[in-house]
TORKOL-4160 file (C-alpha; in steps of 0.2 Angstrom, whole numbers, padded with zeros to 4 digits, m for minus):
259
<pt num="1" X="0634" Y="1484" Z="m0865"/>
<pt num="2" X="0638" Y="1465" Z="m0867"/>
<pt num="3" X="0646" Y="1465" Z="m0852"/>
<pt num="4" X="0630" Y="1472" Z="m0843"/>
<pt num="5" X="0619" Y="1459" Z="m0853"/>
<pt num="6" X="0630" Y="1444" Z="m0846"/>
<pt num="7" X="0627" Y="1450" Z="m0831"/>
<pt num="8" X="0608" Y="1451" Z="m0830"/>
<pt num="9" X="0605" Y="1435" Z="m0838"/>
<pt num="10" X="0618" Y="1429" Z="m0824"/>
<pt num="11" X="0606" Y="1439" Z="m0810"/>
<pt num="12" X="0593" Y="1430" Z="m0816"/>
<pt num="13" X="0599" Y="1414" Z="m0817"/>
<pt num="14" X="0604" Y="1415" Z="m0800"/>
<pt num="15" X="0587" Y="1424" Z="m0792"/>
<pt num="16" X="0579" Y="1408" Z="m0804"/>
<pt num="17" X="0591" Y="1397" Z="m0792"/>
<pt num="18" X="0588" Y="1402" Z="m0775"/>
<pt num="19" X="0568" Y="1403" Z="m0781"/>
<pt num="20" X="0568" Y="1385" Z="m0784"/>
<pt num="21" X="0579" Y="1381" Z="m0768"/>
<pt num="22" X="0567" Y="1391" Z="m0757"/>
<pt num="23" X="0552" Y="1382" Z="m0765"/>
<pt num="24" X="0561" Y="1364" Z="m0761"/>
<pt num="25" X="0566" Y="1370" Z="m0744"/>
<pt num="26" X="0549" Y="1375" Z="m0743"/>
<pt num="27" X="0543" Y="1358" Z="m0747"/>
<pt num="28" X="0554" Y="1351" Z="m0735"/>
<pt num="29" X="0551" Y="1359" Z="m0723"/>
<pt num="30" X="0530" Y="1354" Z="m0723"/>
<pt num="31" X="0537" Y="1336" Z="m0725"/>
<pt num="32" X="0546" Y="1337" Z="m0711"/>
<pt num="33" X="0531" Y="1345" Z="m0702"/>
<pt num="34" X="0521" Y="1332" Z="m0708"/>
<pt num="35" X="0533" Y="1317" Z="m0701"/>
<pt num="36" X="0534" Y="1326" Z="m0685"/>
<pt num="37" X="0513" Y="1329" Z="m0684"/>
<pt num="38" X="0512" Y="1309" Z="m0691"/>
<pt num="39" X="0526" Y="1302" Z="m0677"/>
<pt num="40" X="0519" Y="1315" Z="m0665"/>
<pt num="41" X="0502" Y="1309" Z="m0666"/>
<pt num="42" X="0507" Y="1289" Z="m0669"/>
<pt num="43" X="0516" Y="1292" Z="m0652"/>
<pt num="44" X="0502" Y="1299" Z="m0642"/>
<pt num="45" X="0492" Y="1284" Z="m0649"/>
<pt num="46" X="0503" Y="1272" Z="m0643"/>
<pt num="47" X="0503" Y="1280" Z="m0625"/>
<pt num="48" X="0486" Y="1280" Z="m0626"/>
<pt num="49" X="0484" Y="1265" Z="m0629"/>
<pt num="50" X="0496" Y="1259" Z="m0616"/>
<pt num="51" X="0486" Y="1268" Z="m0603"/>
<pt num="52" X="0470" Y="1261" Z="m0609"/>
<pt num="53" X="0478" Y="1244" Z="m0607"/>
<pt num="54" X="0485" Y="1250" Z="m0590"/>
<pt num="55" X="0468" Y="1255" Z="m0586"/>
<pt num="56" X="0460" Y="1239" Z="m0589"/>
<pt num="57" X="0471" Y="1228" Z="m0579"/>
<pt num="58" X="0469" Y="1240" Z="m0564"/>
<pt num="59" X="0452" Y="1239" Z="m0567"/>
<pt num="60" X="0453" Y="1219" Z="m0569"/>
<pt num="61" X="0463" Y="1221" Z="m0550"/>
<pt num="62" X="0450" Y="1231" Z="m0543"/>
<pt num="63" X="0438" Y="1220" Z="m0549"/>
<pt num="64" X="0447" Y="1205" Z="m0544"/>
<pt num="65" X="0451" Y="1211" Z="m0525"/>
<pt num="66" X="0436" Y="1218" Z="m0521"/>
<pt num="67" X="0427" Y="1207" Z="m0506"/>
<pt num="68" X="0409" Y="1206" Z="m0500"/>
<pt num="69" X="0411" Y="1217" Z="m0487"/>
<pt num="70" X="0417" Y="1231" Z="m0501"/>
<pt num="71" X="0398" Y="1232" Z="m0509"/>
<pt num="72" X="0394" Y="1239" Z="m0490"/>
<pt num="73" X="0393" Y="1258" Z="m0492"/>
<pt num="74" X="0405" Y="1265" Z="m0477"/>
<pt num="75" X="0394" Y="1276" Z="m0468"/>
<pt num="76" X="0383" Y="1260" Z="m0464"/>
<pt num="77" X="0395" Y="1256" Z="m0453"/>
<pt num="78" X="0391" Y="1236" Z="m0454"/>
<pt num="79" X="0401" Y="1221" Z="m0456"/>
<pt num="80" X="0396" Y="1206" Z="m0465"/>
<pt num="81" X="0404" Y="1189" Z="m0459"/>
<pt num="82" X="0420" Y="1182" Z="m0465"/>
<pt num="83" X="0416" Y="1164" Z="m0463"/>
<pt num="84" X="0403" Y="1161" Z="m0474"/>
<pt num="85" X="0398" Y="1141" Z="m0477"/>
<pt num="86" X="0405" Y="1134" Z="m0491"/>
<pt num="87" X="0406" Y="1116" Z="m0499"/>
<pt num="88" X="0423" Y="1109" Z="m0497"/>
<pt num="89" X="0432" Y="1112" Z="m0512"/>
<pt num="90" X="0422" Y="1124" Z="m0518"/>
<pt num="91" X="0426" Y="1143" Z="m0519"/>
<pt num="92" X="0413" Y="1156" Z="m0513"/>
<pt num="93" X="0408" Y="1172" Z="m0524"/>
<pt num="94" X="0392" Y="1182" Z="m0529"/>
<pt num="95" X="0385" Y="1194" Z="m0540"/>
<pt num="96" X="0383" Y="1209" Z="m0530"/>
<pt num="97" X="0376" Y="1227" Z="m0531"/>
<pt num="98" X="0373" Y="1242" Z="m0520"/>
<pt num="99" X="0361" Y="1254" Z="m0525"/>
<pt num="100" X="0353" Y="1270" Z="m0515"/>
<pt num="101" X="0347" Y="1262" Z="m0495"/>
<pt num="102" X="0348" Y="1244" Z="m0503"/>
<pt num="103" X="0362" Y="1230" Z="m0504"/>
<pt num="104" X="0360" Y="1214" Z="m0514"/>
<pt num="105" X="0370" Y="1198" Z="m0514"/>
<pt num="106" X="0367" Y="1183" Z="m0526"/>
<pt num="107" X="0379" Y="1167" Z="m0519"/>
<pt num="108" X="0386" Y="1154" Z="m0530"/>
<pt num="109" X="0397" Y="1141" Z="m0526"/>
<pt num="110" X="0408" Y="1138" Z="m0542"/>
<pt num="111" X="0423" Y="1124" Z="m0545"/>
<pt num="112" X="0436" Y="1137" Z="m0547"/>
<pt num="113" X="0440" Y="1156" Z="m0541"/>
<pt num="114" X="0429" Y="1168" Z="m0549"/>
<pt num="115" X="0429" Y="1188" Z="m0545"/>
<pt num="116" X="0414" Y="1195" Z="m0538"/>
<pt num="117" X="0402" Y="1200" Z="m0553"/>
<pt num="118" X="0411" Y="1189" Z="m0566"/>
<pt num="119" X="0402" Y="1185" Z="m0580"/>
<pt num="120" X="0407" Y="1166" Z="m0578"/>
<pt num="121" X="0395" Y="1164" Z="m0561"/>
<pt num="122" X="0380" Y="1162" Z="m0568"/>
<pt num="123" X="0386" Y="1151" Z="m0584"/>
<pt num="124" X="0396" Y="1138" Z="m0572"/>
<pt num="125" X="0392" Y="1143" Z="m0555"/>
<pt num="126" X="0378" Y="1136" Z="m0542"/>
<pt num="127" X="0368" Y="1148" Z="m0533"/>
<pt num="128" X="0367" Y="1145" Z="m0515"/>
<pt num="129" X="0355" Y="1160" Z="m0509"/>
<pt num="130" X="0349" Y="1178" Z="m0508"/>
<pt num="131" X="0354" Y="1192" Z="m0496"/>
<pt num="132" X="0346" Y="1208" Z="m0495"/>
<pt num="133" X="0352" Y="1222" Z="m0483"/>
<pt num="134" X="0343" Y="1238" Z="m0483"/>
<pt num="135" X="0343" Y="1254" Z="m0475"/>
<pt num="136" X="0327" Y="1263" Z="m0468"/>
<pt num="137" X="0326" Y="1281" Z="m0462"/>
<pt num="138" X="0324" Y="1274" Z="m0444"/>
<pt num="139" X="0323" Y="1262" Z="m0433"/>
<pt num="140" X="0303" Y="1263" Z="m0432"/>
<pt num="141" X="0299" Y="1261" Z="m0451"/>
<pt num="142" X="0313" Y="1244" Z="m0450"/>
<pt num="143" X="0304" Y="1237" Z="m0438"/>
<pt num="144" X="0289" Y="1238" Z="m0446"/>
<pt num="145" X="0295" Y="1225" Z="m0459"/>
<pt num="146" X="0300" Y="1210" Z="m0445"/>
<pt num="147" X="0283" Y="1199" Z="m0440"/>
<pt num="148" X="0283" Y="1203" Z="m0421"/>
<pt num="149" X="0270" Y="1189" Z="m0416"/>
<pt num="150" X="0271" Y="1181" Z="m0399"/>
<pt num="151" X="0265" Y="1164" Z="m0403"/>
<pt num="152" X="0252" Y="1158" Z="m0387"/>
<pt num="153" X="0238" Y="1151" Z="m0397"/>
<pt num="154" X="0235" Y="1133" Z="m0404"/>
<pt num="155" X="0239" Y="1117" Z="m0401"/>
<pt num="156" X="0254" Y="1114" Z="m0390"/>
<pt num="157" X="0268" Y="1103" Z="m0393"/>
<pt num="158" X="0284" Y="1100" Z="m0385"/>
<pt num="159" X="0299" Y="1104" Z="m0394"/>
<pt num="160" X="0315" Y="1100" Z="m0383"/>
<pt num="161" X="0325" Y="1109" Z="m0369"/>
<pt num="162" X="0313" Y="1118" Z="m0363"/>
<pt num="163" X="0303" Y="1127" Z="m0376"/>
<pt num="164" X="0281" Y="1124" Z="m0381"/>
<pt num="165" X="0277" Y="1127" Z="m0397"/>
<pt num="166" X="0259" Y="1129" Z="m0405"/>
<pt num="167" X="0253" Y="1120" Z="m0419"/>
<pt num="168" X="0241" Y="1129" Z="m0431"/>
<pt num="169" X="0235" Y="1123" Z="m0450"/>
<pt num="170" X="0227" Y="1134" Z="m0464"/>
<pt num="171" X="0227" Y="1133" Z="m0483"/>
<pt num="172" X="0235" Y="1116" Z="m0484"/>
<pt num="173" X="0250" Y="1119" Z="m0472"/>
<pt num="174" X="0253" Y="1115" Z="m0454"/>
<pt num="175" X="0264" Y="1127" Z="m0445"/>
<pt num="176" X="0273" Y="1123" Z="m0427"/>
<pt num="177" X="0279" Y="1141" Z="m0420"/>
<pt num="178" X="0291" Y="1146" Z="m0406"/>
<pt num="179" X="0300" Y="1160" Z="m0400"/>
<pt num="180" X="0316" Y="1162" Z="m0394"/>
<pt num="181" X="0321" Y="1179" Z="m0387"/>
<pt num="182" X="0315" Y="1193" Z="m0399"/>
<pt num="183" X="0315" Y="1179" Z="m0412"/>
<pt num="184" X="0299" Y="1172" Z="m0419"/>
<pt num="185" X="0301" Y="1156" Z="m0427"/>
<pt num="186" X="0290" Y="1145" Z="m0438"/>
<pt num="187" X="0292" Y="1128" Z="m0446"/>
<pt num="188" X="0279" Y="1125" Z="m0458"/>
<pt num="189" X="0274" Y="1108" Z="m0470"/>
<pt num="190" X="0262" Y="1103" Z="m0482"/>
<pt num="191" X="0246" Y="1095" Z="m0470"/>
<pt num="192" X="0248" Y="1078" Z="m0480"/>
<pt num="193" X="0265" Y="1079" Z="m0471"/>
<pt num="194" X="0260" Y="1086" Z="m0454"/>
<pt num="195" X="0272" Y="1076" Z="m0444"/>
<pt num="196" X="0288" Y="1085" Z="m0453"/>
<pt num="197" X="0281" Y="1102" Z="m0447"/>
<pt num="198" X="0284" Y="1094" Z="m0428"/>
<pt num="199" X="0300" Y="1088" Z="m0434"/>
<pt num="200" X="0310" Y="1102" Z="m0442"/>
<pt num="201" X="0304" Y="1113" Z="m0428"/>
<pt num="202" X="0313" Y="1101" Z="m0417"/>
<pt num="203" X="0327" Y="1101" Z="m0428"/>
<pt num="204" X="0328" Y="1119" Z="m0427"/>
<pt num="205" X="0327" Y="1121" Z="m0409"/>
<pt num="206" X="0340" Y="1106" Z="m0406"/>
<pt num="207" X="0353" Y="1116" Z="m0421"/>
<pt num="208" X="0350" Y="1131" Z="m0412"/>
<pt num="209" X="0355" Y="1125" Z="m0393"/>
<pt num="210" X="0372" Y="1125" Z="m0400"/>
<pt num="211" X="0373" Y="1139" Z="m0413"/>
<pt num="212" X="0370" Y="1156" Z="m0411"/>
<pt num="213" X="0357" Y="1167" Z="m0421"/>
<pt num="214" X="0362" Y="1186" Z="m0425"/>
<pt num="215" X="0354" Y="1196" Z="m0407"/>
<pt num="216" X="0343" Y="1206" Z="m0417"/>
<pt num="217" X="0339" Y="1226" Z="m0412"/>
<pt num="218" X="0325" Y="1225" Z="m0410"/>
<pt num="219" X="0315" Y="1209" Z="m0418"/>
<pt num="220" X="0317" Y="1195" Z="m0430"/>
<pt num="221" X="0308" Y="1181" Z="m0438"/>
<pt num="222" X="0313" Y="1168" Z="m0444"/>
<pt num="223" X="0303" Y="1154" Z="m0456"/>
<pt num="224" X="0309" Y="1135" Z="m0461"/>
<pt num="225" X="0298" Y="1126" Z="m0474"/>
<pt num="226" X="0301" Y="1107" Z="m0470"/>
<pt num="227" X="0302" Y="1105" Z="m0490"/>
<pt num="228" X="0316" Y="1118" Z="m0490"/>
<pt num="229" X="0309" Y="1130" Z="m0504"/>
<pt num="230" X="0301" Y="1145" Z="m0493"/>
<pt num="231" X="0316" Y="1147" Z="m0480"/>
<pt num="232" X="0317" Y="1163" Z="m0474"/>
<pt num="233" X="0327" Y="1174" Z="m0462"/>
<pt num="234" X="0322" Y="1192" Z="m0458"/>
<pt num="235" X="0328" Y="1204" Z="m0445"/>
<pt num="236" X="0332" Y="1223" Z="m0441"/>
<pt num="237" X="0348" Y="1231" Z="m0433"/>
<pt num="238" X="0342" Y="1248" Z="m0429"/>
<pt num="239" X="0337" Y="1254" Z="m0443"/>
<pt num="240" X="0344" Y="1241" Z="m0456"/>
<pt num="241" X="0335" Y="1227" Z="m0460"/>
<pt num="242" X="0344" Y="1209" Z="m0466"/>
<pt num="243" X="0336" Y="1195" Z="m0477"/>
<pt num="244" X="0340" Y="1179" Z="m0480"/>
<pt num="245" X="0332" Y="1170" Z="m0496"/>
<pt num="246" X="0330" Y="1154" Z="m0507"/>
<pt num="247" X="0346" Y="1146" Z="m0495"/>
<pt num="248" X="0334" Y="1130" Z="m0492"/>
<pt num="249" X="0341" Y="1117" Z="m0481"/>
<pt num="250" X="0359" Y="1133" Z="m0479"/>
<pt num="251" X="0347" Y="1145" Z="m0469"/>
<pt num="252" X="0350" Y="1142" Z="m0453"/>
<pt num="253" X="0370" Y="1138" Z="m0456"/>
<pt num="254" X="0372" Y="1156" Z="m0466"/>
<pt num="255" X="0360" Y="1164" Z="m0452"/>
<pt num="256" X="0371" Y="1161" Z="m0438"/>
<pt num="257" X="0387" Y="1167" Z="m0446"/>
<pt num="258" X="0379" Y="1182" Z="m0442"/>
<pt num="259" X="0382" Y="1193" Z="m0427"/>
């Protein structure tokens, strides 16, 4: 009987120890699982952070490598010039976008090289002018955007190189207008400085003798302001219309880079 009691005590002790060992083991297993989960989470966070950093770097490189041409939809099948004029010692960049049927570029010159659409452009750059290319459904619709006037009325003036201009005034302005090929061209000045209209017209004709404007399909018009503030060039290429504004005295230099 005594032996039986001793055996029971031993078995009870062993059982208790076994339960305690199992409890300790379960606790250790839980702690290990928690550690593994935390390690996995930390590893995933580190991996995600690395991927995000890599993606930021890729996006940065993509932005830096983008050219003006990259903002023209490939299906348009048109090419921008690669030799836009820029002041010596300066860099040319732009705030650019392409939405639906319009691509726009606000060109700037900067003292250091900046990627297109860099936030610093507007802060530190010098605005040069605006280019807009618009796609129309048809060439006929595009043509409606262009002044196709054939000038023949007004006082005739000799612009040189066998070209005759026609002068007309109104609303405080004097206009000297003429045609070259499919281009309708007008030079404007205020009536107080009427001589500047003719002088600007002659300078434009002289410039175009050695510099070629793009050949429009079908028409284009050019407005040169003697005071430079209202100069504009607009021409059609099938169902596309190109518009240059705000280039001031650089209008002709930019215009002749297009083909």
